[in-house]
C-alpha positions in Angstrom: 85.1 76.3 117.5 87.6 74.3 118.2 90.9 73.1 119.9 93.8 71.4 118.0 95.1 68.8 119.8 98.5 69.1 121.5 99.8 72.8 120.9 102.9 75.5 121.2 100.9 77.1 124.8 99.9 73.2 126.4 99.7 73.8 130.0 99.9 77.5 130.1 97.3 79.9 131.1 96.6 83.1 129.1 94.2 85.7 130.4 93.4 88.6 127.3 92.1 91.9 128.2 88.8 93.3 126.4 89.0 89.9 124.9 85.1 89.5 124.4 84.9 91.1 120.6 87.4 92.7 117.8 91.0 91.9 118.1 90.8 90.2 122.1 88.9 87.8 120.7 91.0 86.4 118.2 94.2 86.4 119.9 91.5 84.6 122.5 90.8 81.8 119.9 94.9 81.6 118.8 95.0 81.1 122.3 92.5 78.9 122.8 93.4 77.2 119.4 97.0 76.4 120.2 96.0 74.7 123.3 96.0 77.3 126.0 93.9 78.1 128.3 92.3 81.0 128.5 90.6 83.7 130.5 88.2 86.4 129.3 88.2 89.1 130.0 85.8 92.5 129.8 83.3 95.0 131.3 80.2 93.4 129.3 80.7 90.1 127.5 83.1 87.6 129.2 80.9 85.2 129.9 79.2 85.1 126.8 82.5 85.2 125.1 83.9 81.8 126.6 81.3 79.9 126.4 80.9 80.3 122.4 85.2 79.7 122.3 84.8 76.1 124.8 81.2 75.7 125.9 82.7 73.1 128.1 84.4 75.8 130.1 87.0 73.4 130.4 89.6 75.6 128.8 88.0 79.3 128.6 86.4 80.9 131.3 85.5 84.4 130.8 85.7 87.1 133.8 84.0 90.8 133.7 86.5 93.2 135.2 86.6 96.9 134.8 90.4 98.1 133.7 89.7 101.7 135.3 89.2 99.8 138.9 92.0 98.4 141.2 89.7 95.4 142.8 88.2 94.2 139.4 91.0 93.9 138.2 92.9 92.2 141.0 89.9 90.1 142.0 90.0 88.7 137.8 93.7 88.2 138.1 92.6 86.1 141.6 90.0 84.2 140.1 92.0 83.7 137.2 95.3 81.8 139.3 92.2 79.9 141.2 90.6 78.8 138.1 93.3 77.3 136.1 96.2 77.5 139.0 98.6 80.2 137.0 98.6 83.0 134.3 101.9 82.6 132.2 100.6 85.1 129.1 99.1 88.5 129.8 97.4 90.6 126.8 96.7 94.4 127.6 94.2 94.3 125.0 91.7 96.6 126.6 91.3 99.6 124.8 89.3 102.9 124.2 89.6 102.9 120.0 86.4 102.2 119.1 84.6 104.7 120.5 86.1 107.9 119.8 84.9 110.7 117.6 88.2 112.0 115.6 88.1 116.3 116.1 90.8 118.6 116.7 92.8 118.2 120.3 91.7 121.6 121.3 87.9 120.3 121.4 88.8 117.4 123.4 88.0 117.4 126.9 89.8 116.8 130.1 87.7 114.5 131.4 87.6 112.5 127.4 91.4 112.2 127.6 91.4 111.4 131.3 89.3 108.8 130.9 91.3 107.1 127.9 94.4 107.6 129.7 92.9 105.5 132.2 91.7 103.1 130.6 94.6 102.6 128.1 97.5 104.1 129.8 96.3 102.7 133.4 94.3 99.4 132.5 97.5 98.0 131.2 99.9 99.6 134.2 96.8 97.9 136.5 96.9 94.0 135.6 101.1 94.0 135.2 100.8 94.7 138.6 98.5 92.3 139.1 99.6 89.7 137.6 103.6 90.1 138.4 103.4 87.8 141.9 101.2 85.2 139.6 104.1 85.3 137.3 106.6 85.4 139.6 106.2 81.9 141.3 105.6 80.0 138.0 109.0 81.6 137.0 108.6 83.9 134.8 106.0 85.3 132.6 105.2 86.7 129.1 103.3 90.7 128.7 102.2 91.7 125.7 100.8 95.0 124.9 98.5 95.9 122.0 99.6 99.8 121.0 98.8 101.1 117.9 100.7 102.0 114.6 99.8 105.2 115.1 102.0 106.5 117.5 104.9 105.8 115.1 103.5 107.7 112.3 101.1 111.0 114.0 97.7 110.5 113.6 95.6 114.7 113.0 92.3 114.4 115.3 92.7 111.7 118.3 95.3 113.1 119.9 94.3 111.7 123.7 94.2 108.6 121.7 97.7 108.1 120.3 99.6 109.9 122.8 97.8 107.1 125.1 99.4 104.4 122.5 103.1 106.1 123.3 102.3 106.1 126.5 101.8 102.1 125.8 105.4 102.0 123.9 107.6 104.0 126.2 106.3 101.1 128.9 106.8 98.6 127.3 110.7 99.5 127.3 110.2 99.7 130.9 108.4 97.4 132.2 111.2 95.1 130.2 114.0 96.6 131.3 112.8 96.1 134.9 111.2 92.8 134.5 113.6 90.5 132.9 114.9 89.8 136.2 112.2 87.5 136.6 111.9 85.9 133.7 109.0 88.5 132.8 109.0 89.3 128.7 107.6 93.0 128.0 107.0 93.4 124.0 104.1 94.8 122.2 102.0 94.5 119.0 100.8 98.2 117.3 98.5 97.5 114.6 97.2 99.5 112.2 93.5 100.9 111.3 91.6 97.2 112.3 88.0 96.4 111.1 85.7 95.2 113.1 81.7 95.2 114.0 82.7 98.4 116.3 84.9 100.5 114.4 82.4 99.9 111.3 79.6 101.8 114.1 81.7 104.9 114.0 81.5 106.8 110.7 84.0 109.7 111.7 86.5 106.5 111.9 85.4 104.9 108.8 85.4 107.7 106.8 88.6 109.2 108.1 91.3 106.6 108.9 89.9 103.9 106.2 90.7 105.9 103.1 94.3 107.0 104.6 95.0 103.4 105.6 94.0 102.2 102.7 96.1 105.0 100.4 99.3 104.0 102.3 100.0 100.5 102.5 101.5 98.1 100.7 99.5 95.3 100.7 95.9 97.3 100.1 93.2 96.6 101.5 91.3 96.2 105.1 93.0 94.4 107.8 91.4 92.7 109.8 91.2 91.1 113.6 93.3 88.1 112.5 95.9 89.1 110.9 97.1 90.1 114.9 97.1 87.2 116.2 100.2 85.2 114.9 102.5 87.9 115.8 100.7 87.9 119.4 101.4 84.5 119.7 104.6 84.2 118.9 105.6 87.1 121.5 103.4 84.6 123.9 106.2 81.7 122.1 109.0 80.2 123.8 110.3 81.5 119.7 110.6 84.7 121.2 112.5 84.2 124.4 115.6 86.7 122.9 113.2 88.9 122.2 111.5 91.9 125.4 111.1 95.7 125.3 109.9 95.3 121.6 107.4 96.6 119.2 106.2 95.1 116.2 104.4 96.8 113.9 101.3 94.8 112.1 100.3 97.4 109.6 100.4 95.5 105.7 103.0 97.8 105.3 102.4 101.5 106.1 104.4 102.9 108.8 108.6 101.1 107.9 110.5 100.5 110.6 
């Protein structure tokens, strides 16, 4: 892959969590192609993904971190600022989704529930907290959270996942109100059911969610990670400089609001 000359994110550093695969990798590539310096953070495969985007390492670096560990989150942001001088854009994409087996809510164990929340909700909290100081230092920034259209529609058999994404929507709104004074804008992109390599390996989700999703979409085709890139980059750009606290649903016209 190669970067275009210049680009609307030239001089900016974007940190993408869960950036080694799927939606995160597609978003990381989008920022790279439009001139940004990119830090891919993931629990595994971050460095390899970074090398695939930019073998020279001059504009893309990978950092291994677990979003559930405070010290690792702080260290990841610290490394990003040491390498590239700032964190101007944070994309909170890391989450548990593709590995979840759909089941009735009364069969979901407390441990599994708390694990989903620790990654999907607390992971966002930890990274937002960690980037606050470096964003203040450069006079502002952009935070884009990856939510889910499931939080609007109400999807059965995934109660812990759906409710965790509902929390992401609420956090987006409250953080937007709190951080606007620092010129830090916080928005959310809510994908529909998105086909990625990890999703293809989950037969339970494929059999349940894919059919339902296709039946309900105005644009009757599968959704792929690349379908989310434009919305994320828009919210991170100067074009969205008077938007905060908003959620863009990108699901092919299933949930309309």
